[in-house]
C-alpha positions in Angstrom: 46.3 188.5 -45.2 46.6 192.6 -45.1 50.2 192.8 -46.2 49.9 196.6 -45.6 48.9 196.2 -42.9 51.2 193.7 -41.7 54.1 195.8 -43.2 52.9 198.8 -41.0 53.1 196.8 -37.8 56.8 195.4 -38.9 58.0 199.0 -39.4 56.7 200.2 -36.2 58.7 197.5 -34.6 61.6 198.2 -36.6 61.6 201.7 -35.4 61.8 200.6 -31.9 64.1 198.1 -32.1 66.9 200.4 -34.6 66.8 203.2 -32.4 67.8 200.7 -29.5 70.5 198.9 -30.9 71.9 202.9 -32.6 71.6 204.1 -29.3 74.5 201.9 -27.6 76.6 198.8 -28.5 75.3 197.1 -24.9 71.7 196.3 -26.1 72.0 194.2 -22.9 70.8 197.2 -20.9 67.7 197.5 -21.9 66.6 193.7 -21.4 65.2 193.8 -17.7 62.8 191.1 -16.0 61.8 193.2 -13.4 60.3 196.4 -15.9 58.7 193.9 -18.2 57.3 192.5 -14.9 55.8 195.9 -13.6 54.8 197.1 -16.9 53.1 194.0 -19.0 52.1 192.6 -15.2 51.4 195.4 -13.7 49.1 196.8 -17.1 47.4 193.3 -17.2 46.8 193.4 -13.5 44.8 197.0 -13.7 43.3 196.0 -17.2 41.6 193.2 -15.3 40.3 194.9 -12.2 39.3 197.9 -14.8 37.3 195.7 -17.0 35.8 192.6 -18.5 39.0 191.5 -19.9 37.0 188.5 -21.8 36.0 192.1 -23.8 39.7 193.1 -23.9 40.2 189.8 -25.6 38.0 190.2 -27.4 39.1 193.7 -29.0 41.9 192.0 -29.7 40.1 189.5 -31.8 38.3 192.2 -33.8 41.7 194.1 -34.2 43.8 190.9 -35.3 40.4 190.5 -38.1 40.6 193.8 -39.5 44.2 194.4 -39.7 46.3 190.5 -40.5 43.3 189.2 -42.4 42.1 192.1 -43.7 38.3 191.6 -43.1 37.7 195.5 -43.7 34.3 196.2 -44.3 33.7 197.2 -48.6 30.7 199.4 -48.4 30.6 198.3 -52.5 30.6 195.1 -52.1 27.4 195.8 -49.8 25.8 197.9 -52.7 26.2 194.9 -55.1 25.1 192.7 -52.6 21.1 194.7 -52.5 20.9 195.2 -55.4 21.1 191.4 -56.4 18.7 191.0 -53.3 16.2 194.0 -55.0 16.1 192.3 -58.5 15.5 189.3 -56.8 12.7 190.4 -54.6 11.0 192.2 -57.5 11.0 189.1 -59.7 9.2 187.1 -56.8 13.1 184.9 -56.7 12.2 181.4 -55.4 15.4 180.7 -54.3 15.8 184.0 -52.1 15.2 182.9 -49.4 17.9 180.8 -49.7 20.5 182.9 -50.6 19.9 185.4 -47.7 20.5 182.3 -45.5 24.0 182.3 -46.5 24.6 185.5 -46.7 27.8 186.7 -44.2 26.7 190.3 -43.3 24.9 189.8 -39.8 22.8 192.9 -40.0 21.7 191.9 -43.6 21.3 188.6 -43.2 18.7 190.1 -40.4 17.1 192.5 -42.3 16.9 190.9 -45.0 14.8 187.7 -42.6 12.7 189.9 -41.3 11.3 191.5 -44.8 10.9 187.7 -46.0 9.4 186.5 -43.3 6.6 190.2 -43.3 5.2 190.1 -40.0 5.8 193.9 -39.2 4.7 197.2 -41.1 7.7 199.3 -42.6 7.7 201.5 -40.1 7.6 198.7 -37.1 11.1 197.9 -39.4 11.8 200.2 -39.8 12.2 201.7 -36.3 13.7 198.4 -34.7 16.5 198.4 -36.8 17.5 201.6 -36.7 17.6 201.0 -32.8 19.4 198.0 -33.1 22.0 200.6 -35.3 22.4 202.9 -32.7 22.5 200.1 -30.1 25.7 198.1 -32.3 27.2 201.2 -32.3 27.3 202.4 -28.6 28.5 199.2 -27.6 31.5 199.0 -29.8 32.2 202.6 -29.4 32.5 202.1 -25.5 34.2 198.9 -25.9 37.2 200.4 -28.6 36.8 203.6 -25.8 37.9 201.4 -23.0 40.5 199.7 -25.0 42.2 203.4 -25.8 42.0 204.1 -22.1 44.5 201.1 -21.3 47.2 203.0 -23.6 47.6 205.1 -19.4 48.3 202.1 -18.0 51.5 201.1 -19.6 53.2 204.3 -18.7 52.1 204.4 -15.7 53.6 200.7 -14.9 57.1 201.9 -16.4 56.7 205.5 -14.5 56.7 202.9 -11.1 59.4 200.9 -12.3 61.4 203.8 -12.5 60.1 205.2 -9.4 61.5 201.8 -7.6 64.6 201.8 -9.3 65.5 205.3 -8.1 64.6 204.4 -4.3 66.9 201.4 -4.2 69.3 203.0 -5.8 69.4 206.1 -3.3 69.4 203.7 -0.7 72.5 202.2 -1.7 74.1 205.3 -1.5 76.8 206.6 0.9 78.3 203.0 1.0 81.5 202.4 -0.3 81.6 202.0 -4.7 78.4 203.4 -4.5 79.4 206.1 -7.1 80.6 203.5 -9.8 76.6 202.0 -9.5 74.6 205.5 -10.0 75.0 205.2 -14.4 74.3 201.3 -14.6 71.6 201.6 -11.6 69.7 204.5 -13.1 69.3 203.1 -16.4 67.7 200.0 -15.0 65.2 202.7 -13.7 65.0 203.6 -17.4 64.0 201.0 -18.5 60.8 200.6 -17.3 59.8 203.9 -18.5 60.6 202.8 -21.8 58.5 199.8 -21.7 55.7 201.6 -21.2 56.1 204.1 -23.8 57.0 201.7 -26.1 54.0 199.9 -25.2 51.7 202.3 -25.2 52.5 204.5 -28.3 53.2 201.3 -30.5 50.7 198.4 -29.5 48.0 199.8 -27.0 47.0 203.1 -28.8 47.4 201.9 -32.8 45.1 199.2 -31.9 42.7 201.4 -30.3 42.3 204.1 -33.0 41.8 201.3 -35.0 39.1 200.0 -33.7 37.2 203.4 -33.3 37.5 203.9 -37.1 36.3 200.3 -37.3 33.6 201.0 -35.4 32.6 204.2 -37.4 32.9 201.8 -40.5 30.0 199.4 -39.1 27.9 201.7 -38.3 27.9 203.3 -41.8 27.5 199.6 -43.2 24.4 199.2 -41.2 22.8 203.0 -42.2 23.6 201.8 -46.1 22.0 198.2 -45.1 19.0 199.4 -43.6 18.4 202.4 -46.2 18.9 199.3 -48.9 16.6 196.9 -47.7 14.0 199.6 -47.1 14.2 200.4 -50.9 13.7 196.9 -51.6 10.8 196.8 -49.3 9.5 199.0 -51.9 10.3 196.9 -54.8 12.3 200.0 -55.9 14.7 199.4 -58.9 18.1 198.4 -58.5 19.6 201.6 -59.8 17.6 203.9 -58.0 18.9 201.6 -55.1 22.2 202.0 -56.2 22.6 205.4 -57.0 20.9 206.9 -53.2 22.9 204.0 -51.7 25.8 206.1 -53.1 25.2 209.4 -51.6 26.6 207.6 -48.6 30.0 207.3 -50.0 32.5 209.9 -51.5 32.8 210.4 -55.0 35.5 208.4 -55.3 34.2 205.4 -53.3 30.6 204.9 -55.4 29.5 202.2 -57.5 29.6 202.1 -61.0 26.0 200.4 -61.6 26.3 200.2 -65.0 29.6 197.8 -64.6 27.8 196.0 -62.1 
């Protein structure tokens, strides 16, 4: 579990609830079933009409894996695997096929399988895998941007709830005792707006930004993998491989091959 991300999520929730409890003694005033139905139900309904709902849930699953489980990409581990595979391929290790079969990185496994099956030229292999890298990035980036676009729906639903509440309030004006209901009615109307703003800015938009960042990390990792496998194809030594792949990383991120 990624404890730092969990703490950050709890911190975001704490900001919201501390704000509520310190704003008034009447906490029940922030609870409204109609507002929740309009904002959360409306957001789900509009999202279902706009996008494939299964892709939206898939993005939630990706976010859960990255943030809660901590399954983030580790470039150093990727380079270490490539160094190990390079040494095995150069030495003709008969167990390399089994090692490739047990790789967890799907793209690395796919590249090494193509290399070992030896049915493509290096130029054909490079062209095909570059196309796949770009296709994966394009698909993931499109999904992340769709999730980010969801952030505009909750505030809109909240505004709609507020407008409905104001209409209901105005319809009661002129009736006996209406003036005593103005404050409570306006408070209820604005709860929907609060729900919409909080849901968008504390939940949807942070998740979307995390997914965009994850898409970029996957793209860079796949580029490192492809360049590494091309060097393995040429039977370059693992030191050269490590130094060349380090060029994709910032100085503080680079692997020290002397300690591997």
